[in-house]
C-alpha positions, 0 to 999 in steps of 0.5 A: 654371426659366428660363422660370418665372423670366423670367416671373416677372421681366417681370410684376414690371416691368409690375407696377411700371411699368405696373399697380399693379392686377396683383400677383405672387407666386412660392407653393409649396415653396422646400425642394422646389424645391430638391431637385426641381432633383437628380431632375428629369432623366428618360430612359426608357432608364434606368427601364426597365433599373433596372425589369427589372434586368438590366446590359449584362454580366450578363443574366438569363432571366427579366425581373422583373414591374412592381409594382403600385406602380409601375405606379400611380405617376404619370408624370414628365411629370406632376410640375410643378416645386414652384414656381408664379407666381401673377398676380392681376389686380385690376379697377376694381371690386375683382374679381380673378381669379388666374391660375397658371402652372406649370412642366413641366420633361419638356416644358420648358414654362410654362403 
């Protein structure tokens, strides 16, 4: 996703130009990220029409009940993009902290 990429480019540029104690790394599954691009879009209308089995031209009299497995599945807004950016900041006394940035495509936010 563009916001995560832009953060990576800016952090990597800052690390190389100004501060060698900052390390930037992309972590995660690249193959899963490629397939995630296709399935990242979610619209509530699509899932509702698929679950109740009704179509515009044919309506059933009874609605199907949701199965327990579909109720227990994670909502789409909880799924983060498979790749993340780790920022490791090392102090002069060699202590370090790792900050991980993830992208939530449902909200279009990187945190």
